[in-house]
C-alpha positions as CSV (number, residue, x, y, z in Angstrom):
1,M,-6.2,-2.8,-11.2
2,F,-2.3,-3.4,-10.7
3,V,-1.5,-7.0,-12.1
4,I,1.9,-7.4,-10.6
5,R,2.1,-11.2,-11.0
6,K,0.0,-13.2,-13.5
7,N,0.5,-16.9,-12.5
8,P,-0.9,-17.1,-9.8
9,L,-2.7,-14.0,-10.1
10,F,-1.9,-11.3,-7.8
11,E,-3.8,-8.0,-8.0
12,I,-4.0,-4.4,-6.0
13,D,-6.5,-1.9,-6.7
14,I,-7.9,1.0,-5.0
15,T,-11.9,1.1,-5.3
16,D,-14.2,3.2,-3.5
17,E,-11.9,4.4,-0.9
18,Y,-10.8,0.9,-0.1
19,L,-7.5,-0.9,-0.9
20,V,-8.2,-4.2,-2.5
21,I,-5.6,-7.1,-2.4
22,N,-6.3,-10.3,-4.1
23,N,-3.6,-12.9,-4.2
24,T,-4.7,-16.3,-5.6
25,D,-1.3,-17.8,-3.9
26,F,-1.6,-16.8,-0.3
27,I,-5.2,-16.4,0.4
28,K,-4.4,-15.1,3.9
29,D,-2.8,-12.1,2.0
30,N,-6.0,-10.9,0.6
31,G,-7.9,-8.3,2.1
32,T,-9.7,-4.9,1.9
33,F,-8.6,-1.5,4.1
34,E,-10.0,1.6,4.2
35,I,-7.7,4.4,3.0
36,E,-8.5,6.5,5.8
37,S,-6.8,3.9,8.2
38,L,-3.7,3.7,6.1
39,E,-0.5,5.4,7.2
40,S,1.5,4.5,4.4
41,V,2.8,1.7,1.9
42,E,6.2,0.7,1.7
43,L,8.2,-1.6,-0.7
44,L,10.7,-3.5,1.4
45,R,13.8,-5.1,-0.2
46,N,15.6,-7.7,1.9
47,L,19.1,-8.5,0.7
48,S,21.5,-11.1,1.9
49,Y,24.6,-10.1,4.1
50,F,26.9,-10.8,1.2
51,N,24.8,-8.9,-1.2
52,K,24.8,-6.1,1.3
53,I,28.9,-6.1,1.2
54,I,28.7,-6.4,-2.5
55,E,26.3,-3.1,-2.9
56,V,28.3,-0.8,-0.2
57,T,31.8,-2.0,-1.5
58,F,31.3,-1.6,-4.9
59,G,28.2,0.3,-5.6
60,F,26.6,-2.3,-7.6
61,N,23.0,-2.7,-7.5
62,V,22.4,-6.4,-6.5
63,P,18.6,-7.8,-6.9
64,A,17.0,-8.5,-3.7
65,R,16.6,-12.0,-2.6
66,S,13.0,-11.0,-1.6
67,N,10.5,-8.2,-1.4
68,E,7.7,-7.4,0.9
69,L,4.7,-5.4,0.5
70,R,4.5,-3.4,4.3
71,I,1.1,-1.7,4.9
72,N,1.2,0.6,7.6
73,M,-2.2,1.3,9.7
74,E,-3.2,3.1,12.5
75,N,-3.4,-0.3,14.8
76,G,-0.3,-2.2,13.4
77,F,1.1,-3.2,10.1
78,K,0.7,-5.9,7.6
79,D,3.6,-7.6,5.3
80,I,2.9,-9.4,2.2
81,V,5.8,-11.3,0.9
82,L,6.1,-10.5,-3.2
83,T,7.7,-13.6,-5.0
84,N,8.0,-13.3,-9.1
85,C,6.0,-10.0,-9.1
86,N,6.9,-7.3,-11.6
87,I,8.5,-4.9,-8.8
88,E,8.4,-1.6,-11.4
89,K,4.7,-2.2,-11.0
90,V,4.7,-2.5,-7.2
91,E,6.9,0.7,-7.2
92,L,4.1,2.8,-9.1
93,F,1.6,1.4,-6.9
94,V,3.3,2.3,-3.8
95,Y,3.5,6.0,-4.8
96,E,0.1,6.1,-6.2
97,I,-1.3,4.5,-2.9
98,N,0.6,7.0,-0.9
99,Q,-0.5,10.0,-2.8
100,A,-4.3,8.5,-2.2
101,I,-3.4,8.5,1.3
102,I,-2.1,12.1,1.6
103,K,-5.0,13.5,-0.2
104,K,-7.4,11.6,2.3
105,Q,-5.5,13.0,5.3
106,R,-6.0,16.6,4.0
């Protein structure tokens, strides 16, 4: 179980061929998705226009204003806004879930 935020709780897990999301902050984000129906999972970082200029011009890594977890499915996608989350854990999760998706596609 990946706990990417403790207060309020936000957990992501892969159990029994399903991706399980538990977000106590936004109940509508909760869900269970079949691994076989997923195409990929992405971490989207949204920067402000000013931050993009600084990043491109000076090469500084500017923290993103907001992050989203995009779950790409066969019939569309679902975006989950990540606030006050441990982004390193999310990056690790994205890698692991994409590996599980690749294994299921074989």
